C-alpha positions in Angstrom: 0.0 0.0 0.0 1.5 3.4 -1.0 1.3 6.4 1.3 -1.4 8.2 -0.7 -3.7 5.2 -0.3 -2.8 4.8 3.4 -3.7 8.4 4.1 -7.0 8.1 2.2 -7.9 5.0 4.2 -7.1 6.7 7.5 -9.3 9.7 6.5 -12.1 7.3 5.5 -11.9 5.7 9.0 -12.2 9.2 10.5 -15.4 9.8 8.7 -16.9 6.7 10.4 -15.3 6.9 13.9 -14.3 10.5 14.7 -11.5 9.3 16.9 -9.4 12.2 18.2 -6.1 10.2 18.5 -6.4 8.8 15.0 -7.1 12.3 13.7 -4.0 13.8 15.3 -1.8 10.8 14.2 -2.9 11.4 10.6 -2.0 15.1 10.9 1.3 14.2 12.5 2.1 11.7 9.8 1.3 14.0 6.9 3.2 16.9 8.6 6.3 14.8 9.1 6.2 13.7 5.4 5.5 17.2 4.2 8.7 18.5 5.9 10.7 16.5 3.4 8.3 16.0 0.4 5.4 17.7 -1.2 3.5 14.5 -2.2 0.8 15.2 0.5 -0.4 18.0 -1.8 -1.6 15.3 -4.2 -3.9 13.8 -1.6 -7.1 15.8 -2.5 -6.8 14.9 -6.2 -5.9 11.3 -5.4 -8.8 10.8 -3.0 -11.2 12.4 -5.5 -10.0 10.3 -8.5 -8.9 7.0 -7.0 -10.6 6.3 -3.7 -14.0 4.6 -4.3 -16.0 5.5 -1.1 -16.8 9.0 0.2 -14.3 10.5 -2.2 -15.6 14.1 -2.0 -15.7 14.1 1.8 -12.2 12.5 2.1 -10.8 14.9 -0.5 -12.1 17.8 1.5 -10.7 16.5 4.8 -7.3 16.0 3.3 -7.4 19.3 1.5 -8.0 21.4 4.7 -5.2 19.4 6.4 -2.6 20.1 3.7 -3.7 23.7 3.4 -3.4 24.2 7.1 0.0 22.7 7.3 1.2 24.7 4.2 -0.1 28.0 5.7 1.5 27.0 9.0 4.9 26.9 7.3 4.2 30.2 5.5 3.3 31.8 8.8 6.2 30.2 10.7 4.0 28.6 13.3 5.5 26.5 15.9 5.2 22.7 15.1 2.7 22.1 17.8 0.6 25.1 16.9 0.7 24.1 13.2 -0.5 20.6 13.8 -3.2 21.6 16.2 -4.5 24.1 13.5 -4.6 21.3 11.0 -6.3 18.9 13.4 -8.9 21.6 14.3 -9.6 22.2 10.6 -10.3 18.5 10.1 -12.5 18.2 13.2 -14.5 21.2 12.2 -15.3 19.5 8.8 -16.4 16.4 10.7 -18.5 18.3 13.2 -18.1 22.0 13.9 -19.6 21.8 17.5 -16.9 22.1 20.2 -19.4 20.4 22.6 -19.5 17.3 20.4 -15.7 17.0 20.6 -15.7 17.5 24.4 -18.0 14.6 24.7 -15.5 12.6 22.7 -12.9 13.4 25.3 -11.1 16.3 23.6 -9.4 18.3 26.4 -6.7 20.2 24.4 -7.5 23.8 25.1 -5.8 25.2 22.0 -7.7 22.7 19.8 -11.0 23.5 21.4 -10.4 27.3 21.1 -9.9 26.8 17.3 -13.4 25.4 17.0 -15.1 28.5 18.4 -17.3 30.8 16.3 -15.4 33.8 14.9 -15.9 37.0 16.9 -14.0 40.2 17.1 -12.1 38.9 20.2 -11.3 35.5 18.8 -7.8 34.1 19.2 -5.7 33.9 16.0 -6.2 30.2 15.6 -9.9 30.8 14.9 -9.1 33.3 12.2 -6.6 30.9 10.7 -9.2 28.1 10.6 -11.7 30.3 8.8 -9.0 31.4 6.3 -8.0 27.8 5.6 -11.6 26.8 5.1 -12.1 29.6 2.6 -8.9 28.7 0.7 -10.0 25.0 0.5 -13.5 25.9 -0.8 -11.9 27.9 -3.6 -9.8 24.9 -4.6 -12.4 22.2 -4.4 -15.4 24.1 -5.8 -13.3 25.7 -8.6 -14.9 29.1 -7.8 -13.2 32.5 -8.3 -11.1 33.5 -5.3 -12.9 36.8 -5.0 -16.2 35.1 -4.3 -14.8 33.1 -1.4 -12.6 35.8 0.1 -14.7 38.9 -0.5 -16.8 38.4 2.7 -13.7 37.9 4.8 -11.7 40.8 3.3 -14.5 43.3 3.5 -16.4 42.2 6.6 -16.1 43.0 10.3 -12.9 41.0 10.6 -11.1 42.4 7.5 -8.1 43.8 9.4 -7.4 40.2 10.6 -7.8 38.6 7.2 -5.9 41.2 5.3 -2.9 40.5 7.5 -3.0 36.9 6.4 -3.3 37.9 2.8 -0.1 39.9 2.9 1.8 37.0 4.4 1.1 34.7 1.4 3.1 35.0 -1.8 0.2 33.7 -3.8 -3.1 31.8 -3.5 -2.8 28.1 -4.2 -6.2 28.3 -5.8 -5.6 25.1 -7.8 -4.7 21.7 -6.5 -1.3 20.1 -7.1 -1.8 17.2 -9.5 -4.8 18.8 -11.3 -4.9 18.3 -15.1 -5.4 21.2 -17.5 -6.0 21.4 -21.2 -4.9 24.2 -23.5 -7.8 25.6 -25.5 -5.7 26.5 -28.4 -3.3 23.6 -29.1 -5.2 20.9 -27.0 -2.1 20.0 -25.0 -2.7 18.4 -21.6 -0.6 19.4 -18.6 -0.5 18.8 -14.9 0.1 21.3 -12.1 3.3 20.7 -10.1 3.1 23.8 -7.8 3.6 27.5 -7.7 6.6 29.8 -7.6 5.4 33.2 -6.7 2.6 34.1 -9.1 3.7 31.6 -11.7 2.2 28.1 -12.0 4.7 25.3 -12.6 3.2 22.8 -15.0 4.4 19.9 -17.1 2.9 18.1 -20.1 1.7 14.7 -19.2 4.1 12.9 -21.4 7.0 15.2 -20.4 6.9 15.4 -16.7 10.7 16.0 -16.5 10.4 19.1 -18.5 8.3 21.6 -16.5 7.6 25.1 -17.6 6.1 28.3 -16.1 2.7 29.9 -16.7 2.0 33.5 -15.8 -1.4 34.4 -14.5 -2.3 35.7 -17.9 -1.1 32.6 -19.7 -3.0 30.4 -17.2 -6.3 31.8 -18.6 -5.8 29.7 -21.7 -5.7 26.5 -19.7 -8.9 25.0 -18.4 -9.4 22.2 -15.9 -9.5 18.7 -17.4 -11.6 16.4 -15.2 -10.2 13.2 -16.6 -8.5 11.2 -13.9 -4.8 10.7 -13.8 -3.6 7.1 -14.0 -1.9 5.3 -11.1 1.3 5.4 -13.1 1.0 9.2 -13.6 0.2 9.7 -9.9 3.2 7.6 -8.8 5.4 9.5 -11.2 4.2 12.8 -9.7 4.7 11.8 -6.1 8.3 10.9 -6.8 9.0 13.9 -9.1 12.1 15.9 -8.3 10.1 19.1 -7.8 8.1 17.3 -5.1 11.1 17.5 -2.8 10.4 20.0 -0.2 12.6 23.1 0.0 11.1 24.8 3.0 11.5 28.5 3.0 10.7 29.5 6.5 10.5 33.2 7.2 12.0 32.6 10.6 15.5 34.1 10.4 18.1 31.7 11.8 21.1 33.0 13.9 23.5 34.7 11.5 26.5 32.6 12.6 28.8 33.9 9.8 28.1 37.5 10.8 28.7 36.7 14.5 32.0 35.0 13.6 33.1 38.0 11.5 32.2 40.4 14.3 34.1 38.4 16.9 37.2 38.1 14.7 37.2 41.9 14.0 36.6 42.7 17.7 39.6 40.5 18.6 41.8 42.0 15.8 41.8 38.6 14.0 39.7 39.6 11.0 38.9 42.4 8.6 36.0 44.8 8.8 35.1 44.1 5.2 34.1 40.6 6.2 31.6 42.1 8.7 30.2 44.6 6.2 29.8 41.8 3.6 27.7 39.7 6.1 25.6 42.7 7.2 24.8 43.6 3.6 23.2 40.2 3.1 20.5 41.1 5.7 19.1 44.5 4.6 17.2 45.0 7.8 20.5 44.9 9.7 22.2 47.3 7.4 19.2 49.7 7.7 19.5 49.5 11.5 23.1 50.8 11.5 22.2 53.6 9.1 19.2 54.6 11.2 21.3 54.6 14.4 23.8 57.1 12.8 21.0 59.3 11.4 19.2 59.5 14.7 22.3 60.5 16.6 22.4 64.1 17.9 26.2 64.1 17.5 26.2 64.3 13.8 24.1 66.2 11.2 21.5 64.3 9.2 23.0 65.3 5.8 26.4 64.1 6.8 25.0 60.8 8.3 23.0 60.1 5.2 26.1 60.3 3.0 27.9 57.6 5.0 28.2 54.1 3.5 27.7 51.0 5.7 31.4 50.7 6.5 31.7 54.4 7.6 28.5 54.0 9.7 30.0 50.9 11.5 33.3 52.7 12.2 31.5 55.8 13.5 29.3 53.8 15.8 32.2 51.6 17.0 32.3 47.8 17.3 30.6 47.4 20.6 27.7 49.8 20.0 27.2 48.5 16.4 27.0 44.9 17.8 24.3 46.0 20.3 22.4 47.7 17.5 22.7 44.6 15.2 21.6 42.3 18.0 18.5 44.4 18.8 17.5 44.6 15.1 18.0 40.9 14.6 16.0 39.8 17.7 13.2 42.3 16.9 13.0 40.9 13.4 13.1 37.3 14.6 10.6 37.7 17.4 8.2 39.8 15.3 7.3 36.7 13.3 4.2 34.6 14.2 5.6 31.6 16.0 3.4 30.7 18.9 -0.4 31.1 19.7 0.2 33.9 22.2 2.7 35.8 20.1 0.9 39.2 20.2 0.3 39.0 24.0 3.9 38.2 24.6 5.1 41.1 22.4 2.8 43.5 24.2 4.3 42.4 27.6 7.8 42.8 26.2 6.9 46.3 24.9 5.7 47.2 28.4 8.8 45.8 30.0 10.9 47.9 27.6 9.1 51.1 28.6 9.4 50.2 32.3 13.1 49.5 32.1 13.8 52.8 30.4 11.5 54.8 32.7 13.1 53.4 35.8 16.5 53.9 34.4 15.7 57.6 33.7 14.1 58.1 37.1 17.0 56.6 39.1 19.8 57.6 36.7 21.0 54.0 36.7 22.5 53.1 33.3 21.3 49.9 31.6 24.2 47.6 30.4 22.3 47.2 27.0 19.5 49.3 25.6 16.1 48.7 27.1 14.6 47.1 23.9 17.4 44.6 23.6 17.4 43.8 27.4 13.6 43.2 27.3 13.9 40.9 24.2 16.6 38.9 25.9 14.6 38.7 29.1 11.6 37.2 27.3 13.5 35.1 24.7 12.9 31.8 26.4 9.1 32.5 26.6 8.9 32.1 22.9 9.3 28.3 23.4 7.8 28.0 26.9 5.4 25.0 27.1 2.7 27.0 28.8 2.5 29.5 25.9 2.8 26.9 23.1 -0.2 24.8 24.2 -2.7 27.5 25.0 -4.8 30.1 23.1 -5.2 32.2 26.3 -2.5 33.5 28.5 -2.2 31.3 31.6 -3.2 33.3 34.7 -0.4 33.3 37.3 -1.8 32.4 40.7 1.4 32.7 42.8 4.7 34.6 42.1 7.9 33.1 43.4 10.4 35.2 41.6 10.8 38.3 39.4 12.0 37.0 36.1 9.9 36.8 32.9 8.8 33.2 33.5 6.8 34.5 36.5 4.4 36.0 34.0 3.1 32.5 33.2 3.2 31.4 36.9 6.3 29.2 36.5 8.6 28.5 39.4 12.2 29.5 39.0 14.0 27.0 36.9 17.5 27.6 35.6 16.9 25.6 32.5 14.2 28.1 31.4 17.0 30.7 30.7 19.0 28.7 28.2 18.2 30.7 25.1 18.9 34.1 26.7 22.3 32.9 27.9 23.1 31.7 24.4 22.1 35.0 22.8 24.2 37.0 25.2 27.3 34.9 24.4 26.7 34.9 20.7 26.5 38.6 20.5 29.3 39.2 23.0 27.1 41.5 25.2 28.5 43.0 28.4 29.0 40.8 31.5 26.5 42.9 33.4 23.8 41.9 30.9 24.7 38.2 31.4 24.5 38.5 35.2 21.0 40.1 35.0 19.6 37.3 32.9 21.2 34.4 34.8 19.6 33.5 38.2 22.8 31.7 39.1 24.7 35.0 38.9 22.1 37.1 40.7 23.6 40.1 42.5 22.1 42.4 45.2 22.8 45.8 43.5 20.8 48.7 42.1 20.8 47.4 38.6 19.3 44.1 39.7 16.7 46.0 41.8 15.7 48.0 38.7 15.5 44.8 36.6 13.3 42.9 39.1 11.0 45.9 39.7 10.4 46.2 35.9 9.4 42.6 35.6 7.1 42.7 38.6 5.4 45.9 37.4 4.9 44.3 34.0 3.1 41.4 35.6 1.1 43.5 38.1 -0.2 45.7 35.3 -2.1 42.7 33.9 -2.7 40.9 37.2 -2.7 43.5 40.0 -4.1 41.0 42.6 -1.6 38.2 42.0 -0.3 36.6 45.2 3.4 37.1 46.1 5.6 34.8 48.0 7.4 36.1 51.1 10.7 36.1 49.3 9.3 38.2 46.5 7.7 40.7 48.9 11.1 41.0 50.6 12.9 41.4 47.3 10.5 44.1 46.1 10.8 46.0 49.4 14.6 46.0 49.3 14.6 46.9 45.6 12.5 50.0 46.3 14.8 50.9 49.2 17.9 50.6 47.0 16.3 52.7 44.3 14.8 55.2 46.8 11.3 54.7 45.2 8.1 54.6 47.3 4.8 52.9 46.4 3.1 56.0 45.0 6.0 56.6 42.6 5.9 53.0 41.5 2.1 53.3 40.7 2.7 56.5 38.7 5.6 54.9 36.8 3.5 51.8 36.0 0.4 53.8 34.9 2.4 56.1 32.6 4.4 53.1 31.1 1.2 51.2 30.4 -0.2 54.3 28.6 3.0 54.9 26.7 3.4 51.3 25.5 -0.3 51.0 24.4 -0.5 47.6 26.1 -3.9 46.0 27.1 -4.3 46.4 30.8 -7.0 47.0 33.4 -5.6 50.4 34.2 
């Protein structure tokens, strides 16, 4: 039995049994395969043409699954988030009622959240599910995209759906493996995929010689409903273009840049090597130019005439490294990766404002700029189990420490700070920054007091009545004494910071 047939049989069993575990195992299997090969994109066509029973229902189930996984990669969703989205899309096709699935022992909160009816306050996964459903209907019903997407893009939720539209290079409005016939020369071709706005197709008898069709040229090719043969489907599933070349929008750590920076800082390498690496990431180059142009120590006209090398030299190696680290992390963490991404970014924005405001109030200099320090402080939360599995922020009941993981109610665990430690070392940030972010190196000084108060104020803005342990109460009291700040001042700082950072809060 080939994999296409196996997946169709599993989908057919789901139609009869609605078993949650079988459903998720099917999604997991398809996702694991899809990371290496694109043959799962053939499943809707295969089910429709080759599977004898319930072919339309099975084709639809597999189509929403593949679309959800494909969109999940385009949106850079975390693996767990991506698979739960696909599972929720399938279960919604089987039965859209969340109560039905609760009776069938579904307890996964993120999955259940995805089955909710769309409202203005719906979590992103609900919006994603509606989007995937609309995309699937365009493919399976062969209707014009505007008819399916018009209500979404022009309705009450348009600002949410337009954001998804801008993240996609093109609509996959046709199914991989679909046959098309040219109205003019009567040639028959099969769709292999898309590259940007161009369709990649190949003549049936020349699958190894694909060619591109522009949107205008595609108008001459109409769908041919004659089924592909088993030999043709097998040839397509093993086609060289079906090998997956995943282009994730998540920017990986620029190791070559870091190596060049470290060599230059230690007088073992040339500045040209650094500039060459920075130029490969335009958003990093822009960050250096912007830093020079915003400086009060140089005129704008003079700054705007500087090339990248001159800007780097003017800033100096240490300052340039901090600017590059900030820009890189802001870019990396701005991408959709976890269900509660927006909530986390809001809290980090508030933390940034509080760090800067407390620094200005107390005249205590931060070892790295507030935006970078805040991003480093929360970097491990982007992979925290509590935030990956839930559509709603976990409400902390008891606070035992004043690091960012207290925001989700976690006890202090040194292993929770692995990512922030790695980032500090990679970007060669000051030792004082490393000490702030490492509970093993905690110090009782004014800078630590400022750091802990900022984290506590961030949490208390959202949860003002949260319970504090005796050690946290003692820490906050001593921190206020070190910084010479009383309770009234703290309240004013918190209120002003919440207003300035535009975070959602009860204030």
